[in-house]
N, C-alpha and C positions, 0 to 999 in steps of 0.2 A: 834466797830462796834455790835462787838459781845453782848456788854455790854448794848445792845438797848432794849431789853425785859425788863431786871428787872429795868433797871433805869427808866422804863417806869410804873411799878409798884408801886412805893414810894408816889403817889397821895391819899390822904386820900379819904376815903368811905364815902358817901352820904346815907341817911336812905334808908333803904329797902324799899320794898315794898310788903303788903299780898300776903299771897298764893293763888292760886287760882287751881283749878283742871287742870289737864293737863292730859286729854285723847284725845287719838283719834276717833275721831265720827265714827261709822258704823251704816248705815242707814239698819232698818229691814220692811221686808213686814207689819210688826204686825201695825207700827205707824201712828195714824192720825196725820196730820197736819193742824193746822186751815190757810186760807190765805184772802188775802186783795185786797178790790178793786183796790188800792192805798198804797207806804209806808208812806203816810199823813194820810191813815184810822185810825181812834180812834177805830175799831171793827170789827172780822173778817167777812165776806160775806160769808162763807161756810167752809167745810172743806173735804177734800178726803183724801187718802193713801197718805204717802211719794213716793212710788213707781214708781206713776202716777204723782206728780210733779215731780218729777227727769228726769222722762221717755220724758215729754214735755217742758223739762225746756230751754230755749232759751239764757238765760245770767246770770252766775253767779259770785261774784265779793269775794274776801274774802281778810280781811288783817291780814297780819300775822307780830307778834314783836318779838326780842328774848330777853332772860333774862337769865340770871344764876342762877339757884337755889342752896338752901344751906340750909338742914334739910326742914323747913317749908317756909323758906321766897326766896322771888326774888330781885334780882337786877337789874336794867338798866345795859347795855352793857359799861357805859360808869365810873361806879360805883364802882367796881372792876377789878380788872387785873390780873387774872389768866394766869397761864402757862399751854398748851397742848400739847398732844403729839408731835402734827405737829414742835413746838415751838422744843422739844429734837430729834427731827429726824437727820440724814446723806440723806437719802432718804426718797424721797416720792413719791407720786403716781398720776399722773394727771386723774380725775375722767373724763374727757369727753375722753382723748385719750390711757388712760391708758398705755400712757411711766413712765418708772421709774425714775425720776429726781435728780441727786445728789443736794443737798443745800449745798448752797455758805453762806447765811446769813440768820438769822430767828429775823422779825420783829414784831411787836407785830399783827398786822393786815393783813401781809404779808407775802412771803418769797420767799425769792432770790433764786433763780434755775439756773443751768446750762442747755442752749435750746438744746436738742438733736441732732438737725440739724442745726442751726443757729451756735452752739460753741459759745457764749455768754450769759452773766446773763442776768435773765429775772423776772420781777418780777410776782410773783402769788398771787393772794388773798386767805384768809384760807381755805374759801367754795368752792374754786373749785378742792382741794387737800385732797387727805387721806393720811392716815401712812401709811408704807409699814408691815406686821406683821413679815416680815422676816429680818426688820433693827433692828438691839440691839442700834440702838441712840447714844446720847450724854449724859452725865453730864454735870449740872450748878451749879455752887458756889453759895450760897444762900445767901452769907456773904463772908467776907475773911476771907481767910480759911487757914490755916497752910497746908505745903509740908512738911511729913514726910518722916524719910530716911527709917524706915519701918513699919508695919503695926500696930504701938503701940502708947498708949500716953505719954508713957517715951521716945519715939523715938528724934534723932537729928531733929529739924527744918532746912528745906534746904532753904525755903524762906516762902512767903506768896502768896497768890492766889488773886487777886479777886473778890470780887464778881460780878456774871454774865458772870463768865467765859464758855464758851462750850468746853468739855476736852473728849478723845476718851478715855473709861476703856480700859486697858488692861489685868486685871484679877481682882477679888475679894479675901480679906483675911481677917477674922477679925473683918469684919464692916468697913473696910477699900477697894479702890478702888486705884488701882496703873493706873497714868496719866503720860503722858506726857506733861512737862509746859518749855518751852521755853528752856532753854539745860540741865536742871532738870529730873528725872525719880524719883518720891516719892510716895506715900501715902496720900490721904486724907478720912476723916470720911465722912460714907454713910450720917452719921445723918445732915450733912455742905452742902449737894449737893441733887440735883432732878435729877429721871433717869423716863425712860420710865417705868422700873419696878412699881416705886411709883404709876404708872397710870394703872397697867396690869388689863385687866377680864382674860384673858389665855395664856399659855404660851407653846409651843412646846420644851418637854425636854424625850426621852426614848424612841422616834418612835410615840408620842401619842400628840393629845393637850391637855390640862389639865384645867382645872379653877381653879381660883387662889382665895384664902380670902386675901391674905396680904402679904405686905414684913419683913421679919423680920430679921433685919441687913444682912449678906450677901446670905440669905435662902430665897424661896419662900415659903408658906404654900399653898399648893393646898386645893382643895374643902373637900377632907379624908383627911384631915389633915399628908400628907404627907411632909417632909422638902426635897427640891429642888434646887441645892447650883446655884449661879448665873452663875458662868461659865459652870453649863451644860445646861442652856437653847441656844436654836437654831432658836427660832419666840418669838413673843410677840404680844401680841393683845392688845391695847389701843384705845379703842373707841374716836375717835374725840370729841363727845359729853361731856366727862368725863375735867373736867382741876383742875389745883392744885392752891392754894394759896404759893406765895414763896418771901410773901414780909411780916412782923412783924409787920408794922402799918397803915393796912388794917382794919375794923370791924370785918373782917371774920378771926379769928385766924391761924397763920401760917400752912400747912400741912393739911388747912381743904380742902376736895376734895369737888370740886362743878359740877354741869351739865347743859348743854345748854339745855332749854327748847323753843316751839317757842308757843307760844300762838295765836291761830286763833281765829279771831275774825268775826264771818260771818256777811256779809252785808244782805241787803235783794236779792233776788233770784226770777226774774220773769220767769215763765213760763206759755203756754198757754193751758186751757184745754177743754174739749168738754163744752157745754152748758155756758160758764163762761168768756170763752175768756181771757184775758192777766189778769195773777193774781198776786201777791208778798205775798212771803212767807220767814221765818227767818229758818234755820235747828237749833233752840237753844233747842230744846225738845228730840232733836232724842237723841236714847239710846246707851249710851257710854260703850267700850271694857276698860280693864284696861288695860295697861302694865306697866310689870314689869322688874325692873331691874336685875341686874346680883345680888345686894345686896339682893334683895326682896328674889331671889328662895335660896340664899345659907342658910337663917333661915327655909328654908323649909326641907332639907336634901336630896340631890340632889342623886337619884338611880342610874340613867345612864344617860351618855349623849355621843355624837358623833358629829363630826364636817363635813363640806362640805370637800371634797380631797385635793383640790385645793385651799378653799377661807374657812380660820379657823374664819371669819367674822357671816356665816351661819352654824348654830346651831341647833339640837333638845333635848332636853332633857326631864327628866320625874322625877319628886318632888312632889308626890301626884299631879300628873294632866300632861299633856305634854305641851311644852312651845317650840317655834321656834323663831329663832333671823334670822334677815338679816345685823345687823350690830356690834354683837359681846357683846353687852351691851342692849339694848330694847328687850325685850320676850312678844310673844304676847300668849295667852293660847288657845288651842285646845278643844273646849267645848265638845266633843262628848268622849274625854276620861275621864271625868270626875279625879277619885281618882286613875289613873294610876301608878302604882310605879314597871313598868319593864322596858326589853331593850328596847333601841331605837337604828337606825343605818341610817347614813345619807351616801348615797351610791353616789348618784350626784346630779345635778341641779333638776333633775325631779323623781327619784326613792328612798324613803324612808320608815322605816320600823320602826311601833312601838307595840310589839307584835308580836301577828301573823298579823295584817295588814298590807297591804300595800299600799302606796300612787305611783301612776303614773305621778301626775300633781303637783309634787313640794310643796305637803303637802294641796294645797287644798284640797282634798277628799280622803280617803281611804278605801279598799274594804277586808274584809276580806279573806284574801290568803294564808296564812301558813294551811295546811288542819290536825289539828290534829287526824284524823283518820286513816288517811297513816301512818302519822309518827308510830303510834302506831302497824299499821300492819307492818311496817318494823322493827318494835324494837321485834314482836313477831316472824319473822322469824328470826332474826340475834340470838336472846336471848333464843326462847323458855316460854317467858312467855309474856302476854299480858297486860300493867302497865293500874290501874285502876287510876292514875291522871297523867295529863302530864301537865306542866308549863314552858314554852322557856323563859332561864333565859339569854341568851349570844346571840347575830346575828352580823355576822360579814361575809364576802365575803373574795374569796381564789381563784385565779388563775388556770385557766380562766373563767372566769364568773360565779364561783358556789357557791351557798349561804350557809353558816354553821352555825348550831346553837346549842346551848347546851341545853338541856332537863331534868328537872329535874322529875323524875318520883314518888318522896315519899321517895325512897330506895335507890335509886342511881343516881348519872348524865351523861348521855349520848351525845357524839358528835352525830350528824348527819350533812349529807350534801346533796345537791340535787343543779342541774343546778339551775342558776338563775331564769329561765322562765318557772321550768316545778315544777311536785310535786313528783319527783323521788327519795325516801329517801333511803340512806342507812348508815350505823354506817359510820363514820370518823375515818380511821386508821392511820389519819399523825402525 
């Protein structure tokens, strides 16, 4: 039964669709939009601001089609068969109830889970579930694989494990993973299996969430080029939009990563405006906002990153600009920070810090909060000199509800602390 995922992957792919722009539309007050008397009108009867049309709209209909994107190509969802993080999960989260559900069987378009109250297996579509960041998942064999007695190519072969077998990893060593299969305990090469690590964008290790570039044998390489052994990882973010090609007879090469993209096709929108009555318009010329993937940001060299304390899918980072994410994969730029490359800190759903700026509404608006002149006065009082230069280098919180920062004065670095919602700065002595 567990073989059903990979066995479904073997059908040949068809031709790809040329890629189109995949950006979220963000209306602005300055955009002027033409409107028409009816959808059949050949020429517009006037124009007005997008804000007016949106304010007075009475009916909107959008059509949406899902594609798989690889490099610059788009494929229909029936043309290729990727494996997604949900296929590699032992536990999943129901997006509606937020219940943690145990996976009984993974299918191509659905997951069989144990219902928490009915105590029986029910089928859930992939779209209704999301990955649990604290579930390490399973390993699935990409091909018939040898189970070795020890983690070495020269080791004795105990048996052969068939393609598509779901296995729980016991430990990782020398590029191998130890698994239990039937009555055997042995090692399989990681290159012959796919795991959640192959789709990870972030890992939890060393008491913090860290952005990762890639897996390298049994290590994860972080954004700052540190090597973290797979056995030391206690949490893993695998965005549900990212998949992996796990069959060599498709048009996309084995191990290629794909991304789910949704193409919004706007239809006519009906609005009622003064002096014109009912008009029709299309939001096709609305200014667009670029959405970055974590792979895009890794090319910029990340300066600082911080994640929500309870939800690692939410994060903020600086990399010659400030970017926020709600899904751990797609990041939107906060335009007011331009080329900012300093510290960021995600305290909770509402409170975030970017340098000496603070947001109390989840990142929608920021105000100049950390008052540099008060910090300078506190340094003069404690050390007897008035710093000519002050730069916030690090931001964090300490219990109970105190803000801790590191300040660079040009000649030395000083740690300061203050109540979280005040400006009573003192030298940190902890």
